[in-house]
VEXDREN-2710 file (C-alpha; in Angstrom, 1 decimal):
% VEXDREN-2710
k/r/px/py/pz
1/MET/-147.3/10.5/42.4
2/LYS/-148.9/8.7/45.1
3/VAL/-149.0/11.3/47.5
4/ASP/-150.7/13.5/44.9
5/ARG/-153.2/10.9/44.1
6/ALA/-154.0/10.6/47.7
7/GLY/-154.1/14.4/48.0
8/TRP/-156.9/14.6/45.5
9/ALA/-158.7/11.6/46.9
10/VAL/-158.9/13.1/50.4
11/ARG/-160.1/16.3/49.3
12/ALA/-163.0/14.7/47.5
13/TYR/-163.6/12.2/50.6
14/ALA/-163.5/14.8/53.1
15/ARG/-166.8/16.1/51.7
16/TYR/-168.8/12.7/51.9
17/ASP/-171.6/12.3/54.3
18/ARG/-171.6/9.7/57.1
19/ALA/-173.6/7.2/55.1
20/SER/-171.4/7.3/52.3
21/VAL/-168.3/6.8/54.8
22/MET/-169.6/3.9/56.4
23/LYS/-170.8/2.2/53.0
24/VAL/-167.1/2.5/52.0
25/ALA/-165.9/1.3/55.4
26/ARG/-168.3/-1.7/55.2
27/ALA/-167.1/-2.5/51.8
28/VAL/-163.6/-2.4/52.7
29/ALA/-164.1/-4.6/55.6
30/GLU/-166.2/-7.2/53.6
31/ALA/-163.2/-7.5/51.1
32/ALA/-160.8/-7.6/54.2
33/HIS/-162.8/-10.4/55.6
34/GLN/-163.2/-12.2/52.5
35/ALA/-159.2/-12.7/52.1
36/ALA/-158.5/-13.2/55.8
37/GLN/-157.5/-16.8/55.1
38/THR/-155.4/-15.9/51.8
39/TYR/-153.4/-13.3/53.3
40/ALA/-152.8/-15.2/56.6
41/GLU/-151.2/-17.7/54.3
42/TRP/-149.3/-15.5/52.2
43/ALA/-147.8/-13.5/55.2
44/VAL/-146.7/-16.8/56.9
45/ARG/-145.2/-18.0/53.5
46/GLU/-143.4/-14.6/52.9
47/THR/-142.3/-13.9/56.3
48/GLY/-141.6/-17.0/57.7
49/MET/-143.3/-15.7/61.0
50/GLY/-146.3/-17.0/62.8
51/VAL/-149.2/-19.3/62.7
52/VAL/-151.7/-19.2/59.7
53/GLU/-154.7/-20.0/61.8
54/HIS/-154.1/-17.3/64.3
55/LYS/-153.1/-14.8/61.7
56/ARG/-156.5/-15.5/59.9
57/LEU/-158.2/-14.8/63.2
58/LYS/-156.3/-11.4/63.6
59/ASN/-157.3/-10.6/60.0
60/GLU/-160.9/-11.0/60.7
61/LEU/-160.8/-9.3/63.8
62/SER/-159.4/-6.1/61.9
63/ALA/-162.3/-6.1/59.5
64/HIS/-166.1/-6.3/60.3
65/PRO/-165.6/-6.3/64.4
66/LEU/-163.6/-3.2/63.9
67/VAL/-166.2/-1.3/62.0
68/ASP/-168.7/-2.7/64.4
69/PHE/-166.7/-1.2/67.3
70/TYR/-166.7/2.1/65.9
71/ALA/-170.1/2.2/64.2
72/ASP/-171.5/4.7/66.8
73/THR/-168.5/7.1/66.8
74/ASN/-169.5/9.8/64.6
75/LEU/-166.5/11.5/62.9
76/VAL/-168.3/13.2/60.0
77/ASP/-171.3/15.3/61.4
78/PRO/-170.9/18.4/63.6
79/ARG/-171.6/18.4/67.3
80/ILE/-173.9/21.2/68.5
81/ASP/-174.0/21.9/72.4
82/SER/-177.0/24.5/72.7
83/MET/-176.1/24.7/76.4
84/HIS/-172.6/25.8/76.2
85/LYS/-173.2/27.6/73.0
86/MET/-170.6/25.6/70.7
87/VAL/-170.7/23.9/67.6
88/GLU/-167.8/21.5/66.7
89/LEU/-166.9/20.6/63.2
90/PRO/-164.6/17.4/62.6
91/LYS/-161.6/18.0/60.1
92/PRO/-159.9/15.2/59.0
93/ALA/-156.1/14.9/59.2
94/GLY/-155.5/14.4/55.6
95/ILE/-152.9/12.0/54.1
96/ILE/-151.7/9.3/56.4
97/LEU/-148.3/7.5/55.9
98/ALA/-148.6/4.2/57.7
99/LEU/-145.8/2.0/58.6
100/THR/-146.7/-1.8/58.9
101/PRO/-144.3/-4.5/60.6
102/ALA/-143.4/-7.9/59.1
103/THR/-144.8/-9.6/62.6
104/ASN/-148.1/-8.5/61.8
105/PRO/-148.4/-7.2/58.2
106/ILE/-151.9/-7.8/57.2
107/SER/-153.9/-7.3/60.3
108/THR/-152.1/-3.9/60.8
109/LEU/-153.0/-3.1/57.2
110/TYR/-156.5/-3.9/57.6
111/TYR/-156.6/-2.2/60.8
112/LYS/-155.0/1.2/59.7
113/ALA/-157.0/1.1/56.5
114/ILE/-160.2/1.1/58.1
115/LEU/-159.1/3.7/60.7
116/ALA/-158.3/6.0/57.6
117/VAL/-161.7/5.1/55.9
118/LEU/-163.7/5.8/58.9
119/SER/-161.9/9.2/59.8
120/ARG/-162.2/10.2/56.0
121/ASN/-158.6/10.1/55.5
122/ALA/-156.4/8.7/52.8
123/VAL/-153.3/6.3/53.6
124/ILE/-150.4/5.3/51.9
125/PHE/-148.8/2.2/53.3
126/SER/-144.9/1.5/53.7
127/PRO/-144.7/-2.0/54.5
128/HIS/-141.9/-3.9/55.9
129/PRO/-139.5/-5.3/53.0
130/LEU/-140.2/-9.0/54.4
131/ALA/-143.9/-8.6/53.7
132/LYS/-144.2/-6.0/50.7
133/GLU/-145.6/-8.6/48.3
134/CYS/-148.7/-9.5/50.4
135/CYS/-149.1/-6.1/51.8
136/ARG/-149.3/-4.6/48.2
137/ASP/-151.7/-7.0/47.1
138/ALA/-154.1/-6.6/50.1
139/ALA/-153.8/-2.7/49.7
140/ALA/-155.0/-2.8/46.1
141/ARG/-157.8/-5.3/47.1
142/LEU/-159.2/-2.8/49.8
143/GLU/-158.7/0.2/47.3
144/ALA/-160.7/-1.7/44.5
145/ALA/-163.5/-2.2/47.1
146/ALA/-163.6/1.3/48.6
147/VAL/-163.8/2.6/44.9
148/ALA/-166.4/0.3/44.1
149/ALA/-168.6/1.6/47.0
150/GLY/-168.1/5.1/45.7
151/ALA/-164.7/6.4/47.1
152/PRO/-162.5/8.3/45.1
153/ALA/-159.4/6.6/43.7
154/GLY/-156.3/6.9/45.6
155/LEU/-157.7/6.4/49.1
156/ILE/-155.6/3.3/50.0
157/GLN/-152.3/3.0/48.3
158/CYS/-149.1/1.0/49.1
159/ILE/-145.4/1.6/48.2
160/GLU/-144.3/-1.4/45.7
161/GLU/-140.8/-1.1/46.6
162/PRO/-140.1/0.4/50.3
163/SER/-136.6/1.5/51.1
164/VAL/-135.2/3.5/53.9
165/PRO/-134.3/6.5/51.9
166/LEU/-137.9/6.5/50.4
167/VAL/-139.7/6.0/53.9
168/GLN/-137.5/8.9/55.0
169/ALA/-138.5/11.1/52.3
170/LEU/-142.2/10.5/53.1
171/MET/-141.7/11.1/56.5
172/ILE/-140.5/14.6/55.9
173/SER/-142.9/15.4/53.2
174/PRO/-145.0/18.5/53.8
175/ASN/-148.0/16.9/52.0
176/VAL/-148.1/14.2/54.6
177/GLN/-150.2/15.3/57.5
178/VAL/-149.5/12.4/60.2
179/ILE/-147.4/9.3/60.3
180/LEU/-148.9/6.1/62.0
181/ALA/-145.6/4.2/63.1
182/THR/-145.8/0.6/64.0
183/GLY/-142.2/-1.2/64.1
184/GLY/-139.0/-0.9/65.7
185/SER/-137.8/1.5/68.1
186/ALA/-135.3/3.3/65.6
187/MET/-138.3/3.6/63.0
188/VAL/-140.8/5.2/65.7
189/ARG/-138.1/7.7/66.8
190/ALA/-137.4/8.7/63.2
191/ALA/-141.2/9.2/62.8
192/TYR/-141.3/11.5/65.7
193/SER/-138.2/13.3/64.6
194/SER/-139.4/13.7/61.1
195/GLY/-141.0/17.4/61.6
196/ASN/-144.5/15.9/60.8
197/PRO/-147.1/14.7/63.5
198/ALA/-146.7/11.2/64.2
199/ILE/-148.5/8.5/66.5
200/GLY/-145.9/5.8/67.3
201/VAL/-145.8/2.9/69.7
202/GLY/-143.2/1.7/71.8
203/PRO/-141.8/-2.0/72.4
204/GLY/-143.9/-4.3/74.8
205/ASN/-142.6/-6.4/77.6
206/ALA/-145.4/-7.2/79.5
207/PRO/-144.9/-8.9/83.1
208/VAL/-147.7/-11.0/84.3
209/TYR/-148.4/-11.6/87.9
210/VAL/-150.1/-14.6/89.2
211/ASP/-151.5/-14.2/92.7
212/PRO/-152.3/-17.1/95.3
213/SER/-155.9/-16.0/95.1
214/ALA/-156.0/-17.0/91.3
215/ASN/-157.1/-20.5/90.1
216/GLN/-153.7/-21.8/89.1
217/GLY/-154.7/-23.9/86.4
218/ILE/-157.1/-21.7/84.7
219/ALA/-154.2/-18.9/84.9
220/ALA/-151.5/-21.2/83.8
221/GLN/-154.0/-22.1/80.6
222/ARG/-154.7/-18.6/79.7
223/ILE/-150.8/-17.7/79.8
224/VAL/-149.7/-20.5/77.6
225/GLU/-152.4/-20.2/75.2
226/SER/-151.6/-16.3/74.9
227/LYS/-148.0/-16.9/74.9
228/ALA/-148.4/-19.2/71.8
229/PHE/-150.8/-17.3/69.8
230/ASP/-149.3/-16.5/66.6
231/ASN/-146.1/-17.6/68.1
232/SER/-145.9/-14.5/70.2
233/VAL/-145.4/-11.9/67.4
234/LEU/-147.8/-9.6/69.1
235/CYS/-146.1/-7.0/71.3
236/THR/-148.7/-7.6/73.9
237/ASN/-147.8/-10.8/74.8
238/GLU/-146.7/-12.1/78.2
239/SER/-142.9/-11.7/78.6
240/VAL/-142.0/-12.4/82.2
241/LEU/-144.2/-14.6/84.8
242/ILE/-144.1/-13.6/88.4
243/SER/-145.4/-15.5/91.1
244/LEU/-145.0/-15.8/94.8
245/ASP/-143.0/-18.7/96.4
246/GLU/-146.3/-20.1/98.1
247/ASN/-148.0/-20.8/94.7
248/ARG/-145.2/-21.6/92.4
249/GLN/-145.3/-25.3/92.4
250/GLN/-148.9/-25.5/91.8
251/LEU/-148.6/-22.9/89.0
252/GLU/-145.9/-24.9/87.3
253/ARG/-148.1/-28.1/87.5
254/GLY/-150.5/-26.1/85.7
255/LEU/-148.2/-24.7/83.1
256/ARG/-147.1/-28.3/82.3
257/ALA/-150.7/-29.8/81.9
258/ALA/-151.3/-26.5/79.6
259/GLY/-148.3/-27.6/77.5
260/ALA/-145.5/-25.6/78.6
261/HIS/-142.0/-27.1/78.9
262/ILE/-140.3/-26.0/82.0
263/CYS/-136.7/-25.6/81.4
264/THR/-134.0/-27.1/83.7
265/GLN/-131.2/-24.6/84.5
266/ALA/-128.7/-26.3/82.1
267/GLU/-131.6/-25.7/79.4
268/VAL/-132.0/-22.0/80.5
269/ALA/-128.4/-21.5/79.9
270/LYS/-128.4/-22.8/76.5
271/LEU/-131.8/-21.0/75.8
272/ARG/-129.9/-17.6/76.9
273/ASP/-126.9/-18.2/74.9
274/TRP/-128.8/-18.9/71.6
275/LEU/-131.6/-16.3/72.3
276/PHE/-129.6/-13.5/73.1
277/PRO/-126.0/-13.9/71.9
278/HIS/-123.9/-11.0/73.1
279/GLY/-126.8/-9.7/74.9
280/HIS/-129.0/-9.0/71.8
281/LEU/-132.2/-10.8/70.5
282/ASN/-131.5/-13.4/67.8
283/THR/-134.0/-12.1/65.4
284/ALA/-134.2/-15.6/63.8
285/ALA/-136.4/-16.6/66.9
286/VAL/-139.2/-14.0/66.2
287/GLY/-142.5/-15.6/65.1
288/LYS/-141.1/-19.2/65.4
289/SER/-142.6/-22.1/67.3
290/ALA/-141.5/-23.0/70.7
291/VAL/-140.5/-26.6/69.4
292/TRP/-138.4/-24.9/66.7
293/VAL/-136.7/-22.5/69.2
294/ALA/-136.0/-25.4/71.4
295/GLN/-134.1/-27.4/68.6
296/GLN/-132.1/-24.5/67.7
297/ALA/-130.9/-24.0/71.3
298/GLY/-130.2/-28.0/71.8
299/ILE/-133.2/-28.6/73.9
300/ARG/-135.3/-31.7/73.6
301/VAL/-139.0/-31.2/73.9
302/VAL/-142.2/-33.0/72.9
303/PRO/-143.5/-32.0/69.5
304/SER/-146.8/-30.7/71.3
305/THR/-144.9/-28.1/73.4
306/LYS/-146.3/-24.7/73.1
307/THR/-144.5/-22.5/75.3
308/LEU/-140.9/-22.8/76.7
309/ILE/-140.7/-21.6/80.4
310/ALA/-137.1/-20.4/81.5
311/THR/-137.0/-19.9/85.1
312/VAL/-134.4/-17.1/86.2
313/GLU/-133.0/-15.9/89.4
314/HIS/-132.6/-12.4/88.4
315/PHE/-134.8/-9.9/86.6
316/GLY/-134.4/-6.5/84.9
317/SER/-131.0/-5.6/83.0
318/GLU/-129.0/-8.4/84.6
319/GLU/-131.0/-11.1/82.7
320/PRO/-131.6/-11.0/79.2
321/LEU/-134.2/-13.5/79.3
322/THR/-136.6/-10.7/81.0
323/LYS/-136.4/-8.6/77.8
324/GLU/-139.0/-8.6/75.0
325/LYS/-138.5/-11.7/73.0
326/LEU/-141.5/-12.0/70.4
327/CYS/-141.2/-15.9/70.5
328/PRO/-143.0/-18.2/72.7
329/VAL/-140.2/-18.1/75.4
330/LEU/-141.6/-17.0/78.6
331/ALA/-139.2/-16.0/81.6
332/SER/-140.3/-16.8/85.1
333/VAL/-139.4/-15.8/88.7
334/SER/-140.6/-16.5/91.9
335/VAL/-140.5/-13.9/94.9
336/GLU/-141.4/-14.1/98.5
337/SER/-144.0/-11.4/98.7
338/PHE/-146.4/-9.2/96.8
339/GLU/-144.5/-6.1/97.3
340/ARG/-141.4/-8.0/95.9
341/ALA/-143.5/-9.0/92.9
342/VAL/-144.5/-5.2/92.2
343/SER/-140.9/-4.4/92.4
344/ALA/-139.7/-7.2/90.0
345/ALA/-142.5/-6.0/87.5
346/ASN/-141.1/-2.4/87.8
347/MET/-137.5/-3.5/87.1
348/ILE/-138.6/-5.3/84.2
349/LEU/-140.4/-2.4/82.8
350/ARG/-137.6/-0.2/83.3
351/VAL/-135.6/-2.2/80.9
352/THR/-138.1/-1.9/78.2
353/GLY/-141.8/-1.9/77.6
354/ALA/-142.7/1.3/79.7
355/GLY/-146.2/2.5/79.1
356/HIS/-147.2/-0.9/77.5
357/SER/-149.1/-3.4/79.1
358/ALA/-149.1/-5.7/82.0
359/ALA/-151.4/-8.7/83.4
360/PHE/-152.5/-9.8/86.8
361/HIS/-154.4/-13.2/87.5
362/GLY/-156.2/-13.4/91.0
363/GLU/-159.5/-12.8/92.9
364/ASN/-158.2/-10.0/95.1
365/PRO/-159.3/-6.8/93.9
366/GLN/-157.2/-4.6/96.3
367/ARG/-153.8/-6.3/95.1
368/ALA/-155.1/-5.8/91.5
369/MET/-155.7/-2.1/92.1
370/ASP/-152.2/-2.0/93.9
371/PHE/-150.5/-3.8/91.2
372/ALA/-152.1/-1.2/88.6
373/SER/-151.3/1.8/90.6
374/ALA/-147.7/0.9/91.1
375/LEU/-146.6/0.0/87.4
376/PRO/-145.8/2.6/84.5
377/VAL/-148.3/1.1/82.2
378/TYR/-151.6/2.1/80.6
379/ARG/-153.0/-1.5/80.3
380/ILE/-153.5/-4.0/83.0
381/VAL/-155.3/-7.2/81.8
382/VAL/-156.9/-8.9/84.3
383/ASN/-157.8/-12.7/84.3
384/ALA/-157.7/-12.9/80.5
385/PRO/-154.8/-13.7/77.9
386/CYS/-152.6/-10.5/77.5
387/SER/-152.0/-11.1/73.9
388/GLN/-155.5/-10.8/72.9
389/GLY/-156.7/-8.7/76.0
390/ALA/-154.4/-5.7/75.7
391/ALA/-155.2/-5.5/71.9
392/GLY/-159.0/-5.5/72.7
393/PHE/-159.9/-8.9/71.5
394/ALA/-160.5/-10.7/74.9
395/THR/-161.5/-7.6/76.8
396/HIS/-163.7/-4.4/76.0
397/LEU/-160.7/-2.3/75.2
398/ALA/-160.6/-0.7/71.7
399/PRO/-159.6/-3.3/69.2
400/SER/-155.9/-2.1/67.8
401/PHE/-152.8/-2.9/66.5
402/MET/-151.2/0.1/67.8
403/ILE/-150.9/0.2/71.4
404/GLY/-150.2/3.7/72.7
405/THR/-147.6/3.8/75.4
406/GLY/-148.2/7.5/76.5
407/TYR/-145.8/9.5/78.7
408/PHE/-144.2/6.6/80.2
409/GLY/-143.3/5.3/76.8
410/ARG/-142.4/8.6/75.3
411/SER/-145.3/8.3/72.9
412/SER/-148.0/11.1/72.2
413/VAL/-151.0/8.8/72.8
414/GLY/-151.5/6.4/76.0
415/GLU/-154.7/4.5/74.7
416/ASN/-155.3/2.1/72.0
417/ILE/-155.2/4.0/68.7
418/GLY/-158.5/4.6/67.0
419/PRO/-160.1/6.6/64.2
420/GLN/-160.8/9.3/66.9
421/HIS/-157.0/10.0/66.9
422/LEU/-157.3/10.9/62.9
423/VAL/-159.7/13.9/63.4
424/HIS/-159.3/17.1/65.0
425/TRP/-162.1/19.4/65.7
426/THR/-163.0/23.1/64.7
427/ARG/-164.9/25.0/67.6
428/LEU/-167.3/27.7/67.0
429/ALA/-167.7/29.3/70.3
430/TRP/-170.3/31.9/70.9
431/ASN/-170.3/34.6/73.6
432/SER/-170.9/33.1/76.9
433/ASP/-173.3/36.3/77.9
434/ALA/-176.6/35.0/78.3
435/ALA/-178.0/38.1/76.4
436/VAL/-176.1/36.9/73.3
437/PRO/-178.1/34.6/71.4
438/PHE/-176.9/31.2/69.8
439/GLY/-177.9/30.4/66.5
440/ASP/-180.5/27.8/65.4
441/PHE/-178.8/25.2/63.4
442/SER/-181.9/23.0/62.8
443/ALA/-181.9/23.7/59.1
444/VAL/-178.1/24.2/58.7
445/ARG/-175.9/21.6/56.6
446/VAL/-172.4/21.1/56.2
447/PHE/-171.1/21.1/52.6
448/SER/-171.1/17.1/52.5
449/GLY/-172.4/14.4/50.5
450/GLY/-171.3/11.1/48.8
451/PRO/-170.5/10.6/45.3
452/GLU/-174.3/10.6/44.5
453/SER/-175.2/13.8/46.4
454/ARG/-172.6/16.4/46.0
455/SER/-175.3/19.1/45.6
456/ALA/-176.6/18.8/49.2
457/VAL/-174.8/21.9/50.7
458/SER/-175.6/24.7/53.1
459/ALA/-173.0/27.2/52.0
460/PRO/-172.8/28.8/48.5
461/ALA/-170.5/26.6/46.3
462/PRO/-167.8/28.0/44.0
463/ALA/-169.2/29.3/40.6
464/ALA/-169.4/26.2/38.5
465/ALA/-168.7/25.7/34.8
466/PRO/-171.6/24.5/32.8
467/GLY/-172.3/20.8/32.8
468/ASN/-169.6/19.4/35.2
469/GLY/-170.1/21.3/38.5
470/VAL/-166.4/22.2/38.6
471/ASP/-165.0/25.7/38.9
472/ARG/-162.1/25.4/36.2
473/ASP/-160.8/28.8/37.1
474/LEU/-160.3/27.9/40.7
475/LEU/-159.2/24.4/39.7
476/ARG/-156.2/26.1/37.7
477/GLN/-155.3/28.2/40.4
478/LEU/-155.0/25.3/42.8
479/ILE/-152.9/23.4/40.6
480/LEU/-150.5/26.4/40.0
481/GLN/-150.4/26.9/43.8
482/GLU/-149.5/23.4/44.4
483/LEU/-146.8/23.4/41.8
484/ARG/-145.3/26.8/43.1
485/GLU/-145.2/24.9/46.5
486/LEU/-143.4/22.0/45.0
487/THR/-141.0/24.0/43.2
488/ARG/-140.0/25.8/46.3
489/GLY/-139.5/22.9/48.3
490/GLN/-137.0/21.3/45.8
491/SER/-135.1/24.7/45.3
END
């Protein structure tokens, strides 16, 4: 029923003009912004993960700033290229199935809803079961705001009781045009193997290198604050800290001053045993504070501790602490040369995180270039917190809660996902012979318009029944056709 509602909604919404689309997007962003604090508290209460203040900030950044970033991106009007005799018409995908994680439930829902609205698509959310209540309420709030601004009902919906069989059924539904998959690797792989187009993202495991040319205190401050942000649930957070032997001690002083606890070797062993029993991540740690993790591992720290630094001798598959952790635990290694640091970063990314992100702190442009050139990632955050920087909130990258990992990470997109990835373009290409004229499109309009201006068309509309502007015969044919397709799919 939700898919049917979304289908009718998207067919109507695909005809809206750009002014009407932006009106709906602004209304959804305002509703999202007004409830940012409410849902930050709700998400932490329901999932037990993260920090309310940081979730509120992420929710706010996924509202008005997201719409502002794409305010000049026109995905509604045709593009006319007279020089190359070509006209491009935007075609929305249709119905989007959007999976949202427990780690960032509301900010991801806000983000994907606004992407759908900006690209004239309908979206059905399948939230993580641990966050289903807050997501269901948030989707209903955004849907109400969209309808109040003139959008058709059914544009933003949420599954009330998510389950694996239900999600799998929706993934393979012929009425779903694209899947936006954010979650565990198994879920992302399932989306890609569903038979429907999918945009999925892989896990992060960002190595961060601090060069001797960096201001060690400032770099340490940025890294600690980034690692502690929302208790490190963002996949863009720093995972392994790499320094050279020559600047290790100075960097460690900066880390302590910034609120990090540098573990002794005995404490590292305790942390490893608790965090990675049998070599696999203890999921109880995800989204918990550094103090909580330390207590569980049997490590005494001061209450103000923001991050735990675990100094290790090995990196890569031999050391589980150099895997993705999603909690304020940062593995740390020191090597003798820059070349060795690059090799270490590569080994870490081979374990997990290929295609995702890395960070560089330093004032040596050549080393920054060499570091970026050598790593199989699509984002290198320079002299900024990686958690926020790779997600576009402390850099000028596109603001995003879907970090494309591209070919390195076996994903279809290598950049931060935006509404442009949910629209394809039909191209009218004229004969390139100069003797063949190109049409004059100055007075030509596309069949579009918002809820108050449906009559503004350029092509003849279907014969309408008196009084309501609907071709009843055509409507009956469409319904019968959809029923036949549905019956065929069930037989």
